[in-house]
C-alpha positions as CSV (number, residue, x, y, z in Angstrom):
1,M,0.0,0.1,-0.1
2,Q,1.3,3.4,-0.9
3,N,0.5,6.8,0.6
4,S,-0.4,10.1,-1.2
5,T,3.3,10.9,-2.0
6,G,3.7,7.4,-3.7
7,Q,5.8,5.9,-0.9
8,R,5.1,2.4,0.3
9,R,3.4,2.7,3.8
10,R,5.5,0.6,6.3
11,M,3.7,-2.1,8.2
12,S,3.1,-2.3,12.0
13,L,3.6,-5.6,13.9
14,A,1.3,-4.7,16.5
15,G,-0.7,-8.0,15.9
16,I,2.1,-10.1,17.1
17,R,1.3,-11.6,20.7
18,L,4.3,-12.2,23.2
19,D,3.8,-14.8,25.9
20,R,6.1,-13.7,28.7
21,A,5.3,-16.9,30.6
22,S,6.6,-19.1,27.8
23,S,9.8,-20.9,27.8
24,V,10.3,-19.8,24.2
25,A,12.5,-16.7,24.0
26,L,10.8,-13.4,22.9
27,P,12.9,-13.1,19.6
28,Q,12.1,-16.7,18.7
29,Q,8.2,-16.0,19.3
30,I,8.5,-12.8,17.0
31,A,10.5,-14.7,14.4
32,A,8.0,-17.6,14.5
33,Q,4.9,-15.3,13.9
34,M,6.6,-13.3,11.2
35,R,7.7,-16.5,9.5
36,D,4.2,-17.8,9.7
37,G,2.7,-14.6,8.1
38,I,5.3,-14.8,5.4
39,L,4.6,-18.4,4.5
40,H,0.9,-18.0,4.5
41,G,0.9,-14.9,2.5
42,T,-0.3,-12.3,5.0
43,L,3.1,-10.7,4.7
44,P,3.8,-10.8,1.1
45,A,7.2,-10.1,-0.7
46,G,8.1,-6.5,-0.6
47,T,6.3,-5.7,2.7
48,Q,8.3,-3.1,4.5
49,F,8.2,-2.6,8.3
50,L,8.3,0.2,10.7
51,G,11.6,1.0,12.4
52,S,12.8,-1.4,15.2
53,R,12.3,1.2,17.9
54,E,8.7,1.8,16.9
55,I,8.0,-1.9,16.7
56,A,9.6,-2.4,20.0
57,R,7.3,0.3,21.6
58,E,4.3,-1.4,20.0
59,L,5.2,-4.8,21.5
60,G,6.3,-3.7,24.8
61,C,9.8,-5.1,24.6
62,S,13.4,-3.9,23.9
63,R,14.7,-3.0,20.6
64,M,17.3,-5.7,21.0
65,V,14.6,-8.3,21.0
66,V,13.2,-7.0,17.7
67,L,16.6,-6.8,16.2
68,S,17.5,-10.4,17.4
69,A,14.2,-11.6,15.8
70,W,15.1,-9.9,12.4
71,D,18.6,-11.4,12.5
72,I,17.0,-14.9,12.8
73,L,14.8,-14.1,9.7
74,Y,17.7,-12.6,7.8
75,A,19.8,-15.8,8.3
76,E,16.9,-17.8,7.1
77,G,16.2,-15.7,3.9
78,Y,12.8,-14.4,5.0
79,L,13.9,-10.7,5.2
80,E,16.3,-8.4,3.3
81,S,17.6,-5.0,3.8
82,M,16.3,-2.1,1.8
83,P,18.7,0.2,-0.2
84,R,18.0,3.2,2.0
85,G,17.7,1.4,5.3
86,G,14.8,-0.5,6.6
87,V,13.6,-4.0,6.4
88,S,11.3,-5.8,3.9
89,V,10.0,-9.3,3.1
90,A,12.1,-11.3,0.7
91,A,10.7,-13.2,-2.2
92,V,10.1,-16.6,-0.6
93,S,8.3,-19.6,-2.1
94,R,5.5,-20.7,0.3
95,N,6.1,-24.3,-0.8
96,A,10.1,-23.9,-0.4
97,A,11.8,-26.2,1.7
98,S,13.1,-24.8,5.1
99,P,16.7,-24.0,5.2
100,A,19.3,-26.2,6.8
101,G,18.8,-26.3,10.6
102,V,15.4,-25.0,10.5
103,S,12.2,-27.0,10.7
104,A,9.3,-26.8,8.5
105,D,6.2,-24.6,9.3
106,T,5.0,-26.5,12.4
107,S,1.5,-24.9,12.1
108,R,0.7,-27.4,9.4
109,I,1.2,-30.4,11.8
110,A,-0.2,-28.7,14.8
111,G,-3.0,-31.2,15.3
112,P,-1.5,-34.0,17.6
113,I,1.6,-32.1,18.4
114,S,1.8,-30.4,21.9
115,Q,2.4,-26.7,22.0
116,R,5.6,-27.3,23.9
117,W,6.8,-29.7,21.3
118,Q,5.9,-27.3,18.4
119,S,8.1,-24.6,19.9
120,L,11.1,-27.1,20.2
121,I,10.7,-28.4,16.7
122,G,10.4,-24.9,15.3
123,F,13.5,-23.7,17.1
124,T,16.4,-22.5,15.0
125,Y,19.8,-23.5,16.0
126,E,22.7,-23.4,13.6
127,T,25.3,-26.2,14.2
128,N,27.4,-28.5,11.7
129,W,29.3,-31.3,13.3
130,A,31.4,-31.6,10.2
131,S,32.7,-28.0,10.4
132,D,36.3,-27.3,11.3
133,F,34.8,-24.8,13.9
134,S,32.2,-27.1,15.4
135,P,32.1,-26.6,19.2
136,G,32.5,-29.8,21.1
137,A,33.4,-31.9,18.2
138,P,36.4,-34.1,19.0
139,D,39.0,-35.3,16.7
140,I,38.6,-39.1,16.1
141,S,41.4,-39.5,13.7
142,T,43.8,-40.6,16.4
143,F,41.3,-42.7,18.3
144,P,42.5,-46.3,19.0
145,F,39.9,-48.0,16.8
146,G,41.9,-51.1,16.6
147,D,41.7,-51.9,20.4
148,W,38.0,-50.5,20.3
149,A,37.1,-53.0,17.5
150,R,38.9,-55.9,19.2
151,L,36.8,-55.4,22.3
152,L,33.6,-55.0,20.4
153,R,34.3,-58.2,18.5
154,Q,35.3,-60.0,21.7
155,T,32.2,-58.9,23.4
156,S,30.0,-59.9,20.4
157,L,31.5,-63.4,19.8
158,Q,31.5,-64.2,23.6
159,P,28.6,-62.5,25.0
160,D,27.4,-63.1,28.7
161,K,24.1,-65.0,28.1
162,E,22.4,-63.5,31.0
163,E,23.4,-59.9,29.8
164,C,21.8,-60.7,26.4
165,L,18.5,-61.4,28.2
166,D,18.3,-58.8,30.9
167,L,20.4,-55.9,32.1
168,S,19.7,-53.5,35.0
169,P,18.5,-50.0,33.9
170,A,21.2,-48.6,36.1
171,G,23.9,-50.1,33.8
172,L,26.5,-53.0,33.7
173,P,28.0,-53.2,37.2
174,E,31.5,-53.5,35.7
175,L,31.1,-50.3,33.8
176,R,29.8,-48.5,36.7
177,R,32.8,-49.7,38.8
178,E,35.2,-48.4,36.0
179,I,33.4,-45.0,35.9
180,A,33.7,-44.5,39.6
181,D,37.5,-45.3,39.4
182,F,37.8,-43.1,36.3
183,L,36.2,-40.1,38.0
184,G,38.4,-40.5,41.1
185,A,41.5,-40.5,38.9
186,V,40.6,-37.7,36.4
187,R,38.2,-35.4,38.2
188,G,39.1,-36.1,42.0
189,L,35.4,-37.1,42.5
190,V,34.9,-39.8,45.2
191,C,31.8,-41.9,44.6
192,T,30.7,-45.5,44.7
193,P,29.6,-47.6,41.6
194,E,26.2,-47.8,43.4
195,Q,25.7,-44.1,43.0
196,I,26.2,-44.4,39.1
197,V,23.4,-44.7,36.6
198,V,24.5,-45.3,32.9
199,T,22.8,-43.3,30.4
200,S,22.7,-42.7,26.5
201,G,24.9,-39.5,26.9
202,T,24.3,-36.2,28.6
203,S,21.2,-35.4,26.8
204,S,19.6,-38.7,28.0
205,A,20.8,-38.0,31.6
206,L,19.3,-34.5,31.7
207,D,16.1,-35.7,30.2
208,L,15.8,-38.4,32.8
209,C,16.6,-35.9,35.5
210,S,14.1,-33.4,34.2
211,R,11.2,-36.0,34.1
212,M,11.9,-37.3,37.5
213,I,12.2,-34.0,39.2
214,L,10.1,-31.4,37.5
215,D,6.3,-30.9,37.4
216,H,4.7,-28.7,34.8
217,G,5.5,-25.0,35.4
218,D,8.3,-25.6,37.9
219,E,11.0,-22.8,37.7
220,V,14.5,-23.9,36.6
221,W,17.5,-21.6,36.7
222,V,19.5,-21.9,33.4
223,E,22.7,-19.9,32.5
224,E,22.4,-17.0,30.2
225,P,23.9,-17.5,27.7
226,G,23.7,-21.2,28.1
227,F,23.6,-24.6,26.4
228,V,20.5,-24.8,24.1
229,E,20.1,-28.5,23.9
230,A,19.9,-28.5,27.8
231,Q,16.9,-26.0,27.5
232,W,15.2,-28.3,25.1
233,S,15.2,-31.1,27.7
234,L,14.0,-28.9,30.5
235,T,11.3,-27.4,28.2
236,A,10.1,-30.7,27.0
237,A,9.7,-31.8,30.7
238,G,7.5,-28.9,31.5
239,G,10.0,-26.7,33.1
240,K,9.7,-22.9,33.1
241,L,13.2,-21.7,32.3
242,V,14.5,-18.6,34.1
243,P,17.6,-17.3,32.5
244,I,20.4,-16.2,35.1
245,P,23.1,-14.1,33.9
246,V,26.8,-15.5,33.8
247,D,29.8,-13.2,34.5
248,D,33.5,-13.9,35.0
249,K,32.8,-15.8,38.0
250,G,30.1,-18.0,36.7
251,L,26.4,-18.1,37.3
252,C,25.3,-15.0,39.3
253,V,23.6,-16.6,42.4
254,T,22.2,-13.4,43.8
255,E,20.5,-12.5,40.6
256,G,19.0,-16.0,40.4
257,I,17.6,-15.7,43.9
258,R,16.1,-12.3,42.9
259,R,14.6,-13.7,39.7
260,A,13.3,-17.0,40.8
261,P,13.5,-17.5,44.6
262,N,11.1,-20.6,44.2
263,A,13.0,-22.5,41.7
264,K,13.1,-26.2,42.1
265,L,16.0,-27.1,39.8
266,I,19.3,-25.3,38.8
267,V,21.3,-26.4,35.8
268,V,25.0,-25.3,35.6
269,T,28.3,-26.0,34.0
270,P,30.6,-24.8,36.7
271,S,33.9,-26.1,35.6
272,H,33.8,-24.8,32.1
273,Q,30.7,-22.6,31.5
274,Y,29.0,-23.2,28.0
275,P,29.6,-21.2,25.9
276,L,31.5,-18.4,27.6
277,G,34.2,-20.8,29.1
278,V,34.5,-19.2,32.6
279,S,34.9,-21.3,35.6
280,M,32.7,-20.7,38.6
281,G,34.7,-19.4,41.6
282,L,34.9,-21.1,44.9
283,E,33.0,-18.4,46.7
284,R,30.2,-18.5,44.1
285,R,30.0,-22.4,44.3
286,L,29.7,-22.4,48.0
287,E,27.1,-19.6,47.8
288,L,25.1,-21.7,45.3
289,L,25.3,-24.9,47.4
290,D,24.4,-23.1,50.5
291,W,21.2,-21.5,49.1
292,A,20.2,-24.8,47.4
293,N,20.6,-26.6,50.7
294,R,18.5,-24.1,52.7
295,N,15.7,-24.0,50.0
296,D,15.4,-27.6,49.0
297,V,16.6,-27.1,45.5
298,W,18.3,-29.6,43.3
299,I,21.4,-28.8,41.3
300,V,22.3,-30.5,38.0
301,E,26.0,-30.2,37.2
302,D,26.9,-30.7,33.6
303,D,30.6,-31.4,33.6
304,Y,31.0,-31.7,29.9
305,N,34.6,-32.2,28.5
306,S,36.3,-31.1,31.7
307,E,38.6,-34.1,31.2
308,F,40.4,-31.9,28.6
309,R,42.2,-29.6,31.1
310,H,45.0,-27.9,29.3
311,Q,46.7,-26.8,32.4
312,D,48.2,-28.8,35.4
313,S,45.8,-27.4,38.0
314,M,42.4,-29.3,38.3
315,I,39.2,-27.4,38.9
316,A,37.3,-29.6,41.5
317,S,33.7,-30.4,40.4
318,L,30.8,-28.9,42.2
319,K,29.8,-32.4,43.2
320,S,33.0,-32.8,45.2
321,L,32.1,-29.9,47.5
322,D,28.6,-31.3,48.0
323,R,28.2,-32.4,51.7
324,E,24.3,-32.5,51.7
325,Q,23.8,-34.7,48.6
326,R,22.2,-31.9,46.7
327,V,24.2,-32.1,43.4
328,I,23.4,-34.5,40.5
329,Y,26.5,-34.9,38.4
330,L,26.3,-35.6,34.6
331,G,29.1,-36.9,32.4
332,T,29.7,-38.3,29.0
333,F,32.1,-40.4,26.8
334,S,30.9,-38.5,23.6
335,K,33.6,-35.9,23.8
336,I,36.5,-38.0,24.9
337,M,35.8,-40.9,22.5
338,M,33.1,-40.2,19.8
339,P,29.8,-38.6,19.7
340,S,28.1,-41.5,18.2
341,L,28.9,-43.7,21.0
342,R,26.0,-42.4,23.0
343,L,27.1,-43.6,26.5
344,G,27.1,-41.3,29.5
345,Y,26.3,-41.3,33.1
346,I,24.8,-39.8,36.2
347,V,26.5,-39.7,39.7
348,A,23.3,-39.4,41.8
349,P,22.7,-38.8,45.5
350,E,21.7,-42.1,47.2
351,R,18.1,-41.0,47.4
352,F,17.8,-40.7,43.7
353,V,19.6,-43.8,42.5
354,E,16.5,-46.1,42.9
355,I,14.2,-43.3,41.4
356,F,16.5,-42.7,38.3
357,T,16.8,-46.5,37.8
358,K,13.2,-47.1,37.9
359,G,12.5,-44.0,35.7
360,R,15.0,-45.3,33.2
361,A,13.1,-48.6,33.1
362,R,10.0,-46.7,32.1
363,I,11.7,-44.7,29.3
364,D,14.1,-46.9,27.2
365,V,15.0,-49.6,29.7
366,H,18.8,-49.4,29.3
367,S,21.6,-48.6,26.9
368,S,23.3,-51.3,24.6
369,G,24.7,-54.1,26.7
370,I,27.3,-54.9,24.2
371,G,28.5,-51.3,24.0
372,Q,28.7,-51.1,27.9
373,R,30.8,-54.3,28.2
374,A,33.2,-53.2,25.5
375,L,33.6,-49.7,27.1
376,A,34.2,-51.3,30.5
377,E,37.0,-53.5,29.1
378,F,38.5,-50.5,27.1
379,M,38.7,-48.5,30.4
380,R,40.0,-51.6,32.4
381,E,42.8,-51.9,29.9
382,G,43.8,-48.4,30.2
383,H,43.1,-47.4,26.7
384,L,40.8,-44.6,27.7
385,L,43.3,-42.8,30.0
386,R,46.2,-43.1,27.5
387,H,44.0,-41.5,24.7
388,L,43.0,-38.7,27.1
389,R,46.4,-37.9,28.0
390,R,47.4,-37.8,24.3
391,M,44.5,-35.7,23.3
392,R,45.0,-33.1,26.1
393,K,48.3,-32.0,24.4
394,V,46.8,-32.1,20.9
395,Y,43.9,-29.8,21.9
396,A,46.1,-27.4,23.8
397,E,48.1,-27.0,20.5
398,R,45.1,-26.4,18.4
399,Q,43.6,-23.8,20.8
400,Q,46.9,-21.9,20.7
401,A,47.0,-22.0,16.9
402,L,43.5,-20.7,16.7
403,M,44.2,-17.9,19.1
404,D,47.4,-16.9,17.3
405,A,45.6,-16.8,13.9
406,I,42.9,-14.6,15.2
407,R,45.3,-12.1,16.8
408,Q,47.1,-12.1,13.5
409,Y,44.2,-11.6,11.1
410,L,41.4,-10.2,13.2
411,P,42.9,-8.3,16.1
412,D,40.6,-5.1,15.8
413,D,37.5,-7.3,15.4
414,L,37.6,-10.2,17.6
415,T,38.9,-10.6,21.1
416,V,39.9,-14.1,22.5
417,A,41.4,-15.3,25.7
418,P,42.9,-18.7,26.6
419,C,40.7,-21.1,28.1
420,A,42.0,-23.8,30.5
421,T,39.4,-26.5,29.5
422,G,37.4,-27.8,26.6
423,L,37.3,-27.8,22.9
424,H,36.0,-24.3,22.0
425,L,36.7,-20.7,22.4
426,V,34.4,-17.7,22.2
427,A,35.5,-14.9,20.1
428,L,33.7,-11.7,21.3
429,F,33.0,-8.8,18.8
430,T,34.9,-5.5,19.4
431,E,32.9,-2.4,19.1
432,R,34.3,-2.0,15.8
433,L,32.8,-5.2,14.3
434,K,29.5,-4.6,16.5
435,A,29.1,-1.5,14.5
436,R,29.1,-3.2,11.1
437,M,27.1,-6.4,11.7
438,S,25.4,-8.8,14.3
439,D,26.9,-12.2,14.9
440,V,24.1,-13.8,13.3
441,E,24.8,-11.7,10.0
442,A,28.5,-12.7,10.3
443,A,27.7,-16.3,10.7
444,R,25.4,-16.1,7.7
445,L,28.2,-14.5,5.5
446,L,30.7,-16.9,6.7
447,K,28.2,-19.9,5.9
448,Q,28.0,-18.4,2.3
449,G,31.7,-18.6,2.2
450,G,31.9,-22.1,3.2
451,L,32.8,-21.6,7.0
452,H,30.2,-22.8,9.4
453,V,30.3,-21.0,12.7
454,Q,27.9,-20.8,15.6
455,P,26.7,-17.1,16.5
456,L,27.0,-16.6,20.3
457,S,23.7,-14.7,20.5
458,Q,21.8,-17.8,19.6
459,N,22.6,-19.3,23.1
460,H,20.7,-16.5,24.7
461,L,17.1,-16.8,25.9
462,E,16.6,-13.1,26.2
463,A,17.9,-10.3,24.2
464,P,21.6,-11.1,23.7
465,I,24.0,-9.8,26.3
466,Y,27.1,-10.7,24.2
467,A,27.9,-10.8,20.4
468,G,30.4,-13.2,19.2
469,L,31.3,-16.5,17.6
470,V,31.6,-19.8,19.1
471,L,34.7,-21.5,17.5
472,G,35.5,-25.2,18.0
473,Y,39.1,-26.2,17.7
474,G,38.7,-30.1,18.3
475,R,38.8,-30.9,14.7
476,L,40.8,-27.8,13.5
477,K,44.4,-28.9,12.5
478,P,47.1,-26.2,13.5
479,T,48.2,-26.0,9.9
480,D,44.8,-25.0,8.8
481,A,44.0,-22.4,11.5
482,T,45.9,-19.5,9.7
483,R,44.4,-20.2,6.3
484,L,40.8,-20.5,7.6
485,I,41.1,-17.4,9.8
486,A,42.6,-15.5,7.0
487,K,39.5,-16.5,4.9
488,M,37.3,-15.5,7.8
489,A,38.9,-12.0,7.8
490,Q,38.3,-11.6,3.9
491,I,34.7,-12.7,4.2
492,L,34.0,-10.3,7.0
493,G,35.6,-7.5,5.1
494,V,38.6,-6.7,7.1
495,E,40.6,-4.1,5.4
496,P,44.0,-5.5,4.4
497,S,45.7,-2.7,6.4
498,A,44.0,-3.8,9.6
499,A,45.1,-7.4,9.3
500,K,48.5,-8.2,10.9
501,K,50.2,-10.1,8.3
């Protein structure tokens, strides 16, 4: 529609409805409703919108929420920038397939699907495990597959007949014993085999904990920014997610108490916060445990990839400080062996072991018996510890190579700091780069150039606090780091004079 001067009138978005009680982030709610309008023709190609400030006033939210929603739709190809500024709907086929990483229009299959699962299926989350920069992806090229194949073959040819017929939902006793010994040696965590429940990885473990602990609507503290896949499990179990900011000392406990004093569950990554990489200080840990004990709140500690400690000093797990049996500890073999193994574990307070075991029996009974037996033997023969020691050195070298390359080619645009643990770094945008683009737009440009990276902002539930890129280095060869970061600088448009050659 045009006004009397021949200019196209810009459209309001006042019809969008925001549910602040929903676990779905506000930017995702706005993006979902705009996407639906575009696909169903109520927002045809060429539709121009009011400015972000005006729309934010209409919706009663911050401008950053609106800009974050637009970033999502820019990346998916639904919106495009106008020559003189502004935003308009791109030419999108209503029958076109959804872009990679994005589900189809869930409103078409809304019949038997719960609203909670519709939001999860429709959630946009950019990841690519085959990417050189995939966060959390380990390098399997040096894994001792010969020893692993021998043990799998041996287990398959000479199976325990009783195990073939029946296996405890808590897991193979021999594997639980090996895990307890492993945790004592690698993490300084003293526990008994009877406290351990074997699961199909961390996702399965958190799903089990969420189902067993949460009733619909129970509040859960989650880190902001945080691990999106953890948010999925908690939402699927009916939890109401309350984002709690993370600073350089980890989860801000006082802010959590202010925002959700009646929370039932807290999910944290204290040894190596995902994605920022900070470690929770001792004072903050004790504060968290004290408040949880006094208020009957349970804590889930996701101790993902803490085995890859690049420095000599070990950061104690939160569980090792727990004197009141308040912490449920999750671990996985996906990062230290291979993601497709799908074996992890829970170290549970004694009162939870029977509950989790019976709950597991109601969901998927147990993990593969052959896989558990082979893993127990693999650990007993010392192969896992030897592989772990070797890979610690490898990953430390790759982290250093990545930091050196960024400091050489993008010193004025990205800031990185060494991280003592893990398989990824966060490269935060400087003010110079923030002024030119969002991290979602940067990720879109890099993807077009063949580099798949994860924008930091997509790990936020609320309007993003930080802008940056989450860069994994587990699969990144040191010899490739300089070439790939130089390519990144070129794609992002860094002037040659700014790059330190």
